[in-house]
N, C-alpha and C positions, 0 to 999 in steps of 0.2 A: 068491888074493893081493890081487885087487883091491878086494873087500869089506873087506879087513881096511885097506887103505888108505884107502878112503872112510870109515870109523870113525875113523881117525887123523886125517883132516883136520877130522870134526865135532867132535873133541874139540878141537884147537887152534884151533877157531873160522874155519876158514878156509872151512868150508861151513855155512851158518847158515840158519835159517827164520825169525828175528825178532832185534830187538835186546833185550837183558835190561832189563826195567822198573825195575832197581834201579841198575846202573852202565852201561847204554847199550852194553856189551861184544857183539858178535856169539854167539848163541845158539842151540842147535839142539835142536828136538823131533821126533823120530819120530812122534809121532802127528800133529803139524801138517804132517809130511813125507807125509802119508798112509798110516803105514807101523803096524804093531799095537802096539798099547801097552806089549806085553812086550818092545818093543827100547827104550822110552825108558829111559835111563840113571838119570834121576830117581827111578825107582821104586825102585831099590837104595840108595838113600841117606837118610841120617838128614835131615828136613826142619828146617830153623829156620825159624820164620815169622817175618816182619816185618810188623805190622799197618798199618804207614806206606804199604807200597807197593800199589798196586793193581794184582793179578796178573791181569791177563786174558790174560796171556801167562807162559810160564815163565820163572823166573830162570835165567841161568847158574850152570855147577857151583860157580863160586868164591863167588858170592852164596849160593846155596841151601844151601853145607854151612859158612859161614863161621859161627862162633859163639863 
């Protein structure tokens, strides 16, 4: 149950590893948090790229999937 609550906090942006480079909202990256890449939510999303964004950091869920 504790793992599930932590995941919900990550999704809601209450636990973050960085700010989204596009909108500055809190964003979470499992790899940046030192976890396996298989735990990153973004690997399961269709990615929309924006060449205007310098993406040293991951986009938040909203920015990555908007289109």
